[in-house]
C-alpha positions as CSV (number, residue, x, y, z in Angstrom):
1,M,-57.7,3.6,-68.0
2,T,-56.0,6.1,-65.7
3,T,-52.3,6.3,-66.0
4,I,-50.4,6.7,-62.7
5,E,-47.3,8.8,-63.1
6,R,-44.3,7.5,-61.1
7,P,-41.1,9.4,-60.3
8,P,-38.1,8.5,-62.3
9,A,-36.2,5.5,-60.9
10,T,-33.2,7.8,-60.2
11,A,-35.2,10.3,-58.1
12,L,-34.2,10.4,-54.4
13,P,-36.6,10.9,-51.5
14,P,-36.8,14.4,-50.2
15,L,-35.1,15.4,-47.0
16,A,-37.2,15.3,-43.9
17,S,-36.5,16.1,-40.3
18,G,-35.6,13.0,-38.4
19,D,-34.1,11.1,-41.3
20,R,-30.9,9.2,-40.4
21,L,-28.5,9.4,-43.2
22,T,-24.8,9.2,-44.0
23,R,-23.2,12.5,-45.0
24,A,-22.8,11.3,-48.6
25,E,-26.5,10.4,-48.8
26,F,-27.5,13.7,-47.1
27,E,-25.5,15.7,-49.7
28,R,-27.1,13.8,-52.6
29,R,-30.6,14.5,-51.4
30,Y,-29.8,18.1,-50.4
31,E,-28.5,18.9,-53.9
32,Q,-31.9,18.1,-55.4
33,C,-33.7,20.4,-52.9
34,P,-32.9,24.0,-54.0
35,G,-34.1,26.6,-51.6
36,M,-34.2,24.3,-48.6
37,R,-32.0,24.7,-45.6
38,A,-31.1,21.5,-43.8
39,E,-28.4,20.2,-41.5
40,L,-27.0,16.8,-40.6
41,V,-26.2,16.6,-36.9
42,E,-25.0,13.4,-35.4
43,G,-26.4,11.5,-38.4
44,V,-29.9,13.1,-38.0
45,V,-31.4,15.5,-40.5
46,Y,-32.9,18.8,-39.3
47,V,-34.9,20.8,-41.9
48,A,-35.2,24.4,-40.9
49,S,-38.6,25.9,-40.0
50,P,-39.7,29.4,-41.1
51,V,-37.5,31.9,-39.2
52,N,-39.3,34.3,-36.8
53,F,-38.2,38.0,-36.5
54,T,-36.8,37.6,-33.1
55,H,-34.3,35.0,-34.4
56,A,-33.6,37.0,-37.6
57,R,-32.9,40.2,-35.7
58,A,-30.5,38.4,-33.3
59,H,-28.8,36.8,-36.3
60,Q,-28.3,40.1,-38.0
61,D,-26.9,41.7,-34.8
62,I,-24.3,38.9,-34.2
63,T,-23.4,39.0,-37.9
64,T,-22.8,42.7,-37.7
65,W,-20.6,42.4,-34.7
66,L,-18.5,39.5,-36.1
67,G,-18.4,41.2,-39.5
68,T,-16.9,44.3,-37.9
69,Y,-14.1,42.3,-36.4
70,R,-13.5,40.5,-39.7
71,A,-13.3,43.8,-41.6
72,L,-10.5,45.0,-39.3
73,T,-8.5,41.8,-38.9
74,P,-6.3,40.4,-41.7
75,G,-6.4,36.7,-42.1
76,V,-9.9,36.3,-40.6
77,V,-12.7,35.1,-42.9
78,G,-16.3,34.4,-42.0
79,G,-19.8,33.8,-43.3
80,N,-23.5,33.0,-42.6
81,D,-25.2,29.7,-43.0
82,A,-22.2,28.1,-44.7
83,T,-22.1,24.3,-45.2
84,V,-19.4,22.8,-42.9
85,R,-18.3,19.3,-43.3
86,L,-17.2,18.4,-39.8
87,D,-17.1,14.7,-40.0
88,L,-18.9,11.7,-41.6
89,D,-22.0,12.3,-39.4
90,N,-22.1,16.1,-39.2
91,E,-22.7,18.7,-41.9
92,P,-24.2,21.7,-40.1
93,Q,-24.8,25.2,-41.4
94,P,-23.9,27.5,-38.5
95,D,-25.7,30.8,-38.2
96,V,-22.3,32.6,-38.2
97,L,-18.7,31.5,-38.2
98,L,-15.2,32.9,-38.2
99,R,-12.1,31.0,-39.3
100,W,-8.4,31.8,-39.9
101,D,-7.5,31.4,-43.5
102,E,-4.9,29.0,-44.7
103,D,-2.1,31.6,-44.7
104,H,-2.7,32.0,-41.0
105,H,-2.7,28.3,-40.3
106,G,-6.5,27.9,-39.9
107,Q,-7.7,24.5,-38.9
108,S,-10.3,24.3,-41.7
109,V,-10.0,24.5,-45.5
110,L,-12.1,25.4,-48.5
111,T,-12.8,22.4,-50.8
112,S,-12.9,22.5,-54.6
113,D,-16.7,22.7,-54.4
114,D,-16.6,25.7,-52.1
115,R,-17.4,24.0,-48.9
116,I,-15.7,24.3,-45.5
117,E,-13.9,21.1,-44.5
118,G,-13.0,20.8,-40.8
119,A,-13.8,22.9,-37.8
120,P,-13.9,26.7,-38.0
121,E,-12.2,28.3,-35.0
122,L,-15.5,30.0,-33.9
123,V,-19.1,29.2,-34.4
124,A,-22.1,31.3,-33.2
125,E,-25.7,29.9,-33.1
126,V,-28.9,31.7,-32.3
127,A,-31.2,29.3,-30.4
128,A,-34.7,29.7,-29.2
129,T,-34.1,28.2,-25.7
130,S,-31.7,25.9,-23.9
131,A,-33.9,23.0,-25.1
132,S,-32.7,23.6,-28.7
133,Y,-30.4,21.0,-30.3
134,D,-27.9,23.9,-30.7
135,L,-27.2,23.4,-26.9
136,H,-27.1,19.6,-27.1
137,D,-26.3,17.4,-30.1
138,K,-24.9,20.2,-32.3
139,M,-22.8,21.6,-29.5
140,N,-21.4,18.1,-28.8
141,A,-20.5,17.7,-32.5
142,Y,-18.7,21.1,-32.5
143,R,-16.8,20.1,-29.3
144,R,-15.8,16.7,-30.5
145,N,-14.5,18.1,-33.8
146,G,-12.5,20.9,-32.3
147,V,-14.4,24.2,-32.8
148,Q,-12.4,26.3,-30.4
149,E,-15.0,28.8,-29.4
150,Y,-18.8,28.4,-29.4
151,I,-21.3,31.2,-28.9
152,A,-24.9,30.2,-28.1
153,W,-27.5,33.0,-27.9
154,Q,-30.8,31.8,-26.3
155,V,-33.0,34.6,-27.5
156,Y,-36.2,33.8,-25.5
157,E,-34.3,33.2,-22.3
158,Q,-32.2,36.4,-22.8
159,R,-29.0,34.5,-22.3
160,L,-25.7,34.4,-24.2
161,D,-23.0,31.9,-23.4
162,W,-19.5,32.0,-25.0
163,F,-17.6,28.7,-24.5
164,R,-13.9,27.9,-25.0
165,L,-12.7,24.4,-25.7
166,R,-10.2,23.3,-23.1
167,E,-8.9,19.7,-22.9
168,G,-11.9,18.5,-24.9
169,V,-14.5,20.3,-22.7
170,Y,-16.4,23.5,-23.3
171,V,-15.8,25.9,-20.5
172,P,-17.8,29.2,-20.3
173,L,-15.7,32.4,-20.7
174,T,-16.3,34.9,-17.9
175,P,-17.0,38.6,-18.6
176,D,-14.5,41.2,-17.2
177,E,-15.4,43.9,-14.7
178,H,-17.1,45.8,-17.5
179,G,-19.3,42.9,-18.6
180,V,-17.2,42.3,-21.7
181,I,-16.1,38.8,-22.9
182,H,-12.8,38.5,-24.7
183,S,-12.0,35.8,-27.2
184,E,-8.9,33.6,-26.5
185,V,-8.6,32.6,-30.2
186,F,-9.2,35.9,-32.1
187,P,-7.1,38.7,-30.6
188,G,-9.2,41.8,-30.0
189,L,-12.6,40.1,-30.5
190,R,-14.8,41.1,-27.6
191,L,-18.4,41.4,-26.7
192,N,-20.5,43.6,-24.4
193,V,-23.0,40.9,-23.5
194,A,-25.6,43.2,-21.8
195,A,-25.6,45.5,-24.8
196,M,-26.1,42.6,-27.2
197,L,-28.9,41.2,-25.2
198,A,-30.6,44.6,-25.0
199,G,-30.4,45.1,-28.8
200,D,-28.0,48.0,-28.3
201,L,-25.9,47.2,-31.4
202,A,-24.3,50.7,-31.4
203,T,-22.6,49.9,-28.1
204,V,-21.6,46.5,-29.2
205,V,-19.9,47.8,-32.3
206,A,-18.4,50.8,-30.4
207,E,-16.8,48.3,-28.0
208,Q,-15.3,46.3,-30.9
209,L,-13.9,49.5,-32.5
210,T,-12.4,50.9,-29.3
211,P,-8.6,50.2,-29.1
212,R,-7.6,48.1,-26.1
213,S,-4.1,47.6,-24.8
């Protein structure tokens, strides 16, 4: 007689895109899936697909720019793909984030299990196009939870938007006469948008390193 092996009674179903879970259930299932990258956005699970090089290159460029600022600015901490517990329905892993530390009265904290609880001051996401959930459900979750600045880089549409939260609404920041956008939350953080879109990382970093009055 053939014996059918069954999973242990305590085993949990694997995460799958489209699952609707509480944050607690999402975390329980996520912990049993080492090597997987998944997010919970507005109660829906999104499991990451393989990353193409266009996305990876943009991710590295925006990380280098924000990392340069962090290296020069006391009190600023940041990271890539970090788990962020925004609320009971949202646990995203932003491509890149910056936050003020607790000594500088940041609005998020690190928990005892090394997760971020609350909204980082700035989040940057690399999206394929404006159709991505980065520009819809995820953006709405960031807005509702008080992420003060949100950068969305739509790599295939060659567009980068930098939003500032004002009175509960994301308003796009306007470049100055030199095509440079200036953060309103992190003093001295600025971006030459045309250079970033063109892949001219040297100009992007030089702009960040140049003293401004």
